[in-house]
N, C-alpha and C positions, 0 to 999 in steps of 0.2 A: 533333380537336385536344386536347380535354380529356383524352382517354385517353392521348395521347402525353405530355402534361405530367405526368399522374398516374404513368405508368410510369417516366418519367425521374426523378421525385421518389423513388419507391420504390427504384429502382436506386441512386440517390445515397445514400440512407439506409442501404441494406444494405452498400454499399462502405465508408462511414464507420465502421460498426460492425465490420467485418471485421478480422482480425489473424492473424498466423502463429501456429500452435500446432504444436510439434514440436521435433525435435532442433536444437540450435544456438542456440535462444533462451535466452541465459544468464539464469538465475534463481537468486538466492542464497536459501538456506534456513536460515541460522543467523546469530546476532548476530556471531559471530567472523568469518564470511565477509563479512557486510555491512560490518564495520569495515575490511576490506582491499579491498573492491570499488571499482571506478572510479565516478566521478560518473555519475548517471543509470542505474545498473544496477538492473534490476527485482529486487524481493525479495518473498518470501512467508515470513513468520515466524510461528511458533506459540509462544505463551508467555503472559506476563501483563504488563499495564500496572501498574507498582508504585508510581509516584510522579508527582505533578503539580508542575511548576515554575511555570507561569503559565497563561494562558488557552489556549494552543495547544501547549505543550511538556511532554513527559512522559518518564519512563524506562520502557523496555520490557525485560523480562528473559526469556531462555530458558535452557535447560540449559547453554549455552556462555558466557553473560555478559549484560551490560547495554549498551543503546545508547539515545541520545536519539531521540525521535520527535516529529514535528510533525503535529498533527491539527487540521484546520479543523472548525468547528462543524457543518458539513453532512455530515461523514463519520461521525459517531457513529450507531450503530444504535439502534433502539428497545430499551429495557431498560437496566437498571442494570449497570454494570461496576465491580467492586471489585478490589483487589489480588489477590484469590483467584480471579477469573474468568479462565478460559483463553480466549484469543482467537487468531484468525488475522488477521494484517495483510498487506495487499497494498499495495505502494508502490514507491518508488525511492530509491536512495541520493542524498543531497545533500551534496556537498563544497564548502565555501566558506571564506572567511577566518575564520569562527567555529569551524570544525571540521567534524565529520561528524554527520549525522543521517539519519533515514528520513522522507521526506515520505509520509504515509499517504494512499492513495486509497480504501481500503475496510477496514472492521473487521467481522469476523464472530465472533459469540460461539459458542464450541464447547461442546457439551453432553457 
């Protein structure tokens, strides 16, 4: 019985972490595209976090422009990030009555 419960738990955990990788999964890769994208569109952006507005809101800039981002405290990687640090953001577009921003799920420092 313990083996069945353990196997069921492992299977459920692997299914929860699974996701589609391949053609058709729309991912935006520039600030200009993110600004035109629909709500909840996945984004992967490379550039710099150039300005802090408050505790969670920043300006992100790439070669195509600037967009507001929202970063929760638990999404910051270990290490210092300055306006000169290149980063890769993974998140999704958030459109609401305040405007548009990107809710960041992950920040990776690029070397």
